[in-house]
N, C-alpha and C positions, 0 to 999 in steps of 0.2 A: 473487500479484502485489504488485504493488507497492508501497510506504511514501509516508509525509508532504511533498508539496513544498512545503503552503503553511507561506509564513512566521507565525511565529503569534505577530503581535505590539497587546498590550493598548491598545482605550483610542486607534487615529486617531484625530485627531483631522481628517486632512483631512475636508472637504465634499465629497460624490459628485461630478462634473462630466457633464456629458452627454453625453463622450466614457463616460467610468466608467460609463455605464447600455449604453451601442451594445457596449461591449464587450462585456460580462456579459448582456446579451440573445442578441446575434448564439447564444453559447456555449453556453446557455439553448436555442437551437433546437436546437442541432450536437449534446444530447444524451436524445432522443430521438422522435417523432412528433407528426408537429404536432395527430394530436388524444390523444396524449397529456396527463394534466392539467400542469400549467403547475407546478403542484410537486412532482411528482412529477419531472420534468426538472430543473427545479433542485437539487432534492434527491439526485439520483444526476452532478450538477455537481460541487454540493460531496463528498460520498463520493469525488467521483476525484479533486479537488483536495488536497483534506484528507487523503484516507488512500490514495492512487492505487485507487485499486478501479476497472473497468471494467467500461461500459455495462452492458447487462441484467443484472450480475452484481448491481448496488445493489440490484434490487432487493429481495433476502433482509436487504438490510438498512435497511427503513426502513419503520416500522410507524405512520408518522402513516394518521390516521384516528381510525373514533369511541373514546372511550374512551382515547388513547393515551397519557395524561399531560403532557404535555409534551412525548415523546420523538418527536423525526418520525424520527429515524434513530438505531442501539442495533447496530454493532460492540466487538465479540469479536476482542479480539488479545493469538493467544494467547503470539506470538510478543517481542512486549518487557507484556505482562500487565499492559495496560489493557484499560478499561473504555472507550468513547469514545461518550456520551451527546449527543445533535444536536439543536437548537429550532431547526426553520425557518422563517421568515415568507418569505414574496417577492409582491411588487407590478406592480401590467399599469401604472402609469405614471407616469413621469421627475417626477411634483410631489410624489407621493407619495415617491422616492427622499429627500430630501433632508428627510424624517421618522423618531422614534430608537425602534427594536423596543420593542415591546409588552412594560411591563415587569410585565402582570398573570402568562408564562408564568413568573415569576421564583419565586413563589410551588408556585405545580406543580412544577416543578421542585426545589424542595431537597424535596418533600415527596415525591420518589416514589427522591430518595437518599437520603434517609430510609430510606427503607423498602428500599429496594431494601440496602440495606450493614446493617442490622439484620435482612431475611428475618421481614418479616411479610407474618401468613403476610394477613393481607387483602389483600395486594398483587395476586397473579395476579385477584383479582375482582375487581379493577375497569379492569386490561385489558384488549383487544384479542385475538384468538388469537395472532397477533403476535408486537407484546411479550412477550406470557406466553409463549409459546415461550426467550422470549432472555432473561426473569426468570428457570424451569426452568432452560436450560442453564448458564444461572451458580450460579444457586443449586448445582449440581450439578457444577462445577469450584472451587464453593469445597469444599462437602464433601470436593475428592476431596486438599486440600493447595493448592489455588492459592490466590495472594493477587495481590488484584491496584489499581493505580493508577486510582479511578473519573475520567475529567477529562469538566468541561461545556463544551458550544459554542454559539456564541452564532449565528449564522448566518442571513446573513440581505440578500437587493438594499438595504439598508435603512443608515442610519444606526450606532453603538453604542448598550447603553441610556442612559439616560442614567446620565450618571456615579453617583446615589442609587442606584439599581437592583443601577447592577453591581456596587456596593460589598454593596447584604444577601444580591447575589447572594453574592461570596465568602463572605463573612462564614459565610451560613447551611449551606455547604458544605465551608468547613472546622474546621465540626465533630464530620464524620463524611469525614476527610483527603482529598475532592475538592475537583477544583482547576475555576475557570472561564477559559473562553478566550470572545474575542471575531474575529469575521469583517466586517465591515463589504462595501460596495460594493463600495469603495473597496482595498478590500484585495483582492475581488477579481476585479478589473481589471486591477489589477497582474501578478494570477499567473493567467488565460487568455489574454496580450495577447504572451506572451513567442514569441520568437519567433531563434536565429542560427545563421549560417553556422560548420564550423569553424575555426578559427584557423591560418594557416603561418606566423606568427613574432606575437611579444610582448614585450616589452620589461620589463625589474623594473629600479628601482630603486636599488642596496642603498645603506646607511649606512655615510660613510667611502669613504679614497678605493685601502683596501687590502681582499683577500676572500679567505677560508685556501682554499686549493685544492689536490687530492690526486687527485693519480695512478696506476695501478694497472695491471698486466695482467695479465687471466687467461689461463689455458690455455687455455681453451671460445672464448675470443675476438681476434679477429681481429685491433680494434683496441683498445686503451689506453680505461678506461671511467674518464674526469674527473668530479670532485665538485666543484661550489664551494659555502662552507659563509657566511653573512654572518646579520645583522640586515637588518630590514627597516621602516617609516612603514608605518604602518598608513595613509594617504594615497595611497600612494605604491603599498602592497596593495589598496588598494579599485582604481584606472587600470587593474593587471594584469588583477583578477577582470574591468571594467564590460566588455560588449561593448559596440563597438561603435558598435552599430546601434538598440537601445534602448537600452545605461542598465541594466539589469538585472548579474547576475551569468551567466556566457560557461558556459552549460551543457556548450564543448565542451569545455572544459577537464578534467572530471570522465568523459573514458567509461572511462577505464580503473582509474576507481575500483568499489574493488567492490562500492560501491550507493551513493542516493542522499545528501540533505540530509536528516537526522530536523527539521527543525524546533528554536525553538527551546523547546517546550513540553518538547523532550530531558532530562531531570536534568544529561548533562553539560556540550550547550548552552544551558544555564539557567545552571550553574554560570558559564561567557562571557560571559556578556552578563553577568548579576552583576558580575565582576569588573570586565570593560569598563567600567560606569555608578561600583562605586562609589570606595573609595577608593584604593583598592590598584591600580587600573590598570597604574600604574608600574611595577608587579614585575610585569607580562604576563611581559615575555618569563622570567623562570626557573618564571613556573605554568601557563605552558604545552608541551605536546612541538614548536610548529611545524609548520611544514609544507614537504612535499616534495614538489619535482616533477620531475620525467624529461622528456626533451626527444632531438631526434633530433642535435641538437649548438646548444650555445649558444656562442655571440661573446663575451667579457672579455678588459675594456683597462681597466688597475688604473688608478688619479684617478678614482674616484668614476663615470668614466662609466653608462650606465646600458649592463644585457648583457641583448644580444637571444638570444631561446632560440626557436628554429624544429621548431614541432607540438611542443607543448608542453603538460603533463599532470599533473593535480593526483593522486595516488596516495594522498597520504596526508594524513591539514588539510584535507578540506571541511569537514567539522564546524567546526574549527575557520577555516577561510577565508571559511564564506557567514554563518557569527552576529556572525565583522569587520564582517564586506560590510554586516546589515541595520541591527548600532547602529552604524555609520559615517553609514549616511544618517539613525537618525534623532540625532540627538550629534554628526556630526561632529567640530567647534569644537572637543570637548573630548578627544575622541580619535589627533588623526591624528596627534599624536606619539609616543604607544603603540609602542613594536617587538615585531616577532617575528622568531623565528626561518625560516627558512629555507631548503634545502638542495635545491643543482639538481644533478641526473644525468644524464650526456651519455648517453642508449644507447638503441637501436634495438630490440637485440633483445627479442622477445614474451616470453616465461617470464624471460628476466631483470628484466623491467618485472612480471610476476606476479607473481613472489616478492618482489621490494620493497614490493611494495601485503600482500602478503598478509602479510610481517614486517615491517613497520611500523606498521603498526594495530592498537593496542591497546588507542587512550585510548579508546572507547564501546566497548561492548562492540555485536558483528556477531555478526548471526544467521549459522548455517548457508549461509542461501542464498546470501550475500551471500557469506561464502567463494568458492561454488564458483561469481560472475557468469563469473570468465575464463573457467573453464577449459576447456579443448580441446574438449570433447564439448559445452557451450552457444555457446561459439564458432564452431562447423559447426550446431548445429543455425536458431541465428541468421541466419545464409550462407545455406543454403539455404532457408529459410523467404522470406528476403529476394526470390531468387528467383522465390520459389513467389508472390509477392506478402503477403506473410503479413511483419508486422512479429514480433521476440520481444524479450523485457522481460526480459533475463538479473537485473535488482539495480532495488534497492524506488528509485524515487526514480523514472530511468529511465520518457519520453512519451512512448508513440506518436501523427503524426502519422498512421498512421493508423484505420478504422473498427471498432469493437468487436471487428466480425467477423471482420475482419482480424490484427485483438492478440489475440498469444496468452503471458498468461503465465509464469510460468517455473512459481510455486505451481501457478497449472492444469492444468498442461504437468503435473507430477509428479503432481497429483491422474489424470489423464483415464486416466496411463498404467496409473495403480494401479489400477483401476479397470475397464477395458476389457481392456491385456493384462495385467497381470498376475496383475488375479481379484480382488483384497482394498478391496474397493467400502468396509469401513467405516473399513479404514487412509486414503483419498483422505477420506474426513471426522476426521480423527481427528489422522491420524498428521502430521504436515506440517514435520516438521521434521528426520526421522531420512530423508527422504525426499533432502535434501541437506548429514545427515552422512556415516556410515556405509556407509550402502544410497546410493549416488549414482549408483558404480559397477551395481548395481543395478541400482538400478528406470531410469534415464540408458541400459539398455544400447543401446552403438554398435552389437552385433549384431544388434536388432532395436526401437531406433528409432531412425527417418529421420523428418526433415520432412511424408512424403507421410502417413505414419501418425498425426504429430498434424493435420496441419489432415486426419483425414479424425472423427476423436477429436472436435473440438474444430466439427467442423460437425452429427456428431449428439448432442453436449453440449447445444447451441446447439438444435438441433428438440426437446431432450428440453425448452428452459430456458422453447421457448416453454405446455408443459404449463402448464410451474411455474407461470409471469409468468402466468397467469391464476388460477391457484390461491388465489396471494398474491392480486390485488383481490378473487375473492370473501370472502380473511378479512379481508382490508382494510375491506374494506365490511361487517363481518358483527357490526365493537365487540361485545360483551357477549354473546352470540349464544352456544348451547352447543359445545360438545369436538367436533362432530359435523362444523362448519365448516371442520375443522381437515386440510389433504387433505392425503395423505401424498405429495405429490409434493415435493410444498416440501421434503423430511428423506430422501427415498428416489430423488432424482434421481441421482441418482450409482450407486449399485443398478437401474433400466434402465439406463444402459450395458453397467457390470456385465453384464444379460441377452446384451443385444443382441452384447457379442464370445460369450457363450456360447454364441446361440444358430446365430454366423455359423461358429465353430470346427466346434462338431457339421455345421453343414450345411457341412465344407471350401468357407468360403467367406473370399476373400484380407480381412483387417481394415483393408488398405489402400483396400478399391474402398469408395468411398462408397455412389454408386445400389444396391450389390448388399446392400453392411450395415442402408442408414436405411428396405429397406422389410419391414428386420425391428423394428423402432421400436416399433411399434402394437401385432405378438407381444409385446413383451419391458415397454408399458407397462399390458398388461393380466394379463399372470404378478404382473411386484408389484402389478399392483389389488386382483385377485382374495386375494393371498396379506395384507397386510393386511386384507382385510376377512374373515377366515378366524379371523385371531388377537384373540387377545382385546386387552377395548380397555387401549393403557398408551399413553404417550403417542411419537409417530412421533420426532420428536425423541430417541426410545430403543431403540425399535424395529433404528431401521438406524445404529444402532452397535452392533449385536450380531456378531460367529463366528456367532453361531448362524442368524441369518435371513440371512448371505452361504452360509452349509450347503446350508439347506433348498433355496433357490435352490436351488441348482445342481444340486439335488437334482433337484427338478422338472424341468431346462432336462436332461439329460442324462441323471437315469434316466430320465425319466418318470414318475414321482411324479406322481398326482390334485395339485393347491395344494388340494382342495376336502376332501383329504383329511389336512393338515396343519394337529390341532385346534388349538387352545389349550393345553390343557391339556401338550402339548409339548414350548413355546416355553419355553426355561432357555436365560434371560440370560445373556453367559459375554462378557466385554471382554475 
């Protein structure tokens, strides 16, 4: 999945307008079916804009319902080692949008976070099954050595908390080193209304009348590579970054960048923002690595004239650029004359652009998934899927204009391949890092992985997720009822897909053939369901991370073992 797009700027003072309301209302409408609860649709929108979670995939992170302790969404980000706890409120009429987020939620959130961090034995007894499973997963991860930052998000189609309540939330959370953020209606309106077209050319004005220009002939290139280095005022940089149509950051400038904007809550971006807001802003040029832009051609004339860049792409410094843009909108008069280092490189060679992008990205930690965003395999999958009517999200922060049913995230693609093709469903759940590291070309093996295979796996898993969604709705409405309400498919969906793949191979059915493979899904559901019913009552979360579970299911499908013969005493959890 992709990561944070939303600009996290606390305490926005702008009152929401009717246009803000209408903009977000339209987005809520398109976040689910008309007969689904409005709160759920808003929570999907929040998870998408805040964390890049797609469509119905968001439902597994929604913990809203009875006994939710004020936590409506619970997202564990293993790549960034962050836990995102989201409290939401949604009103149904504009005349209520100018009211503040209810402060009564503050004490509940503080109490929950403290009990979560301190591992209070009583906490699970106060949680509904969905929230309880997230608490269990968090504590298991901590016991295995993980250290998380806890982020609490206040999200609504209203105004912020009143200042007193937000201050109380920050103080209460600071006792356990957690952080609070606010995302009111006006902020969501700004985010969901973005719409851009790719730039063919832009102009950038450098400081001074002369810039340093370097030209070098490379043996591998027919034409020389040129580079221009200089400093740019923040005001002029923001003019360059701004979309001509909407006044937001022009996202098409970052197509070749290996990741999306990580938000001001990112530690490095927060430091950039603090420097610009503080008394050391005049030292910004010396404290920051600057921005690298590649373009097909640039037109430079000495004497202080603006430089014209044809098809420009920012390949390094996106975090700097977007953070500067956000702070400039906030305090333009204070930062407009701050200068930033900018390097422009003239080349249209794809491999060189990728090499520059990878080599220059070192200021913020880059996840392994992002480093593969421009790999030829990823690009070919994206191109092939697009021709088949699907959008492939290669990097965090990238936005699809197609529906969730026609959008495949690179992370989800890797999980589907591991479960369906490679027969490793437990790794699909637990190992989302190595698939983009040393194992990338083994997982995304171009000899086996094709756009059509991904589409088939995606459609099969979407069918399984319909059953998963039904189970989540049941669990969400069960409140503090017994553990038996926990339905195995919530945690075992990848194992169902795994069994579909095993059954298809056994029956010698082409894994690309959706129509034939989809007929095997009910049988796969039956096998995994009976297996779960016959083992000892342990949390489904733990069971479906077990290597033994995978081996048992393989024995049932391939070896004809009787699912009823697998007794609880035979189960040894191996991780």
